[in-house]
Each structure stands twice: as C-alpha cells, then as structure tokens.
C-alpha positions in Angstrom: 93.9 98.1 100.4 91.4 98.4 103.3 90.6 96.1 106.1 87.7 97.0 108.3 86.2 95.2 111.3 84.6 95.8 114.7 85.6 94.5 118.1 82.6 94.0 120.4 82.8 93.5 124.2 79.6 91.5 124.5 80.7 89.6 127.7 81.8 92.5 129.8 85.0 90.7 130.7 87.3 92.9 128.5 88.6 96.2 129.8 89.7 98.1 126.6 86.2 98.5 125.2 83.2 99.2 127.5 80.7 96.4 128.0 78.2 95.9 125.1 80.0 98.4 122.9 81.6 97.8 119.5 84.4 99.8 118.1 85.4 99.8 114.5 88.8 100.0 112.9 89.6 100.8 109.3 93.1 100.0 108.3 94.8 101.2 105.1 97.5 98.7 104.3 100.1 98.9 101.5 101.4 95.3 101.2 101.3 91.7 102.4 103.6 92.4 105.4 101.3 95.1 106.8 98.2 92.9 106.2 99.7 90.0 108.1 100.7 92.3 110.9 97.2 93.6 111.2 95.8 90.1 111.5 98.5 89.1 114.0 97.7 92.0 116.3 94.0 91.5 115.9 94.2 87.9 117.0 96.3 88.9 120.1 93.9 91.7 121.0 90.8 89.5 120.7 92.3 86.8 122.9 93.8 89.1 125.6 90.8 91.5 125.8 88.1 88.8 125.4 86.4 90.5 122.4 84.3 89.3 119.5 85.3 90.0 115.9 82.3 91.5 114.0 81.8 92.3 110.3 85.3 91.7 109.0 85.6 93.2 105.5 88.7 93.1 103.2 88.8 95.2 100.1 89.8 92.6 97.6 90.4 94.5 94.3 94.2 94.8 95.1 94.5 91.5 96.9 95.1 88.0 95.4 93.0 85.1 96.6 96.2 83.4 97.9 97.2 86.4 100.0 93.7 86.8 101.4 93.7 83.1 102.4 97.1 83.4 104.1 96.1 86.6 106.0 92.8 85.2 107.3 94.4 81.9 108.2 96.6 84.0 110.6 93.5 84.9 112.5 91.6 81.5 112.3 88.8 82.6 114.6 85.1 83.0 114.6 83.7 86.1 112.9 80.2 87.4 113.6 78.3 89.1 110.8 75.5 91.3 112.1 74.4 94.5 110.4 72.5 95.5 113.5 75.6 96.1 115.5 76.8 99.7 115.1 80.1 101.1 116.3 80.4 103.6 119.1 83.9 104.7 117.9 85.6 104.5 114.6 89.3 104.6 114.2 91.1 105.1 110.9 94.7 103.7 110.8 97.2 103.9 108.1 99.8 101.2 108.7 102.7 103.3 107.2 102.1 105.9 109.9 102.6 103.3 112.6 105.8 102.1 111.1 107.1 105.7 110.8 106.2 106.5 114.4 108.0 103.3 115.6 111.1 104.1 113.6 111.2 107.7 114.9 110.8 106.6 118.5 113.8 104.1 118.2 
C-alpha cells in the first residue's frame, strides 16, 4: 500500500525544508501498524517544523474504509490540495527498511 504526500514550508518558520519549498514522501507500507506509524510521525513533524500537508494520497485498493478512517483520524489536520505545487525533492521510503535498520542498530 502506498501513502504519498508533500510537506510545504510556506511560512518560512520551519528549518527542515527551505522556505517556500515542498518535499514529497512516498511510503510503501505493509500493514496497519506501519500506516499508523507513518501518520503519527507525520503529525509530529508538521507540528514541530511548522509545515503544511499538501496532496495526501492513500492507495486504497488494499485498505479497508475502517483502517483508512482510523489512520487519517490519527492525523486530524488540515490538508491542502493544489496540483500547482511541485516538489523540489522526492523521497521513497519502505517502512520495513526503517524497522530493519532500527533493529540492527539496537
């Protein structure tokens, strides 16, 4: 299942992404646990770095409506949809890879 979104620093207050740039993330998730983790981290990053969530898309063919509702409720924030915003960077993330790296580091 894929989750894609952009984070946009439109205010210039955040430090992770340069002012007026949008960066895109494309996550490959395997299960509900990974999906919930993505949304929890996303919520924290948006709050801490003062970013705007843009063009959230969740590939739904492997996702039940109930799961989708629970995952998006974890975020509960405003989402801007604007096809005119293009990302300056695109990051592809496979959630299994992150778990494996964390396990190896421990």
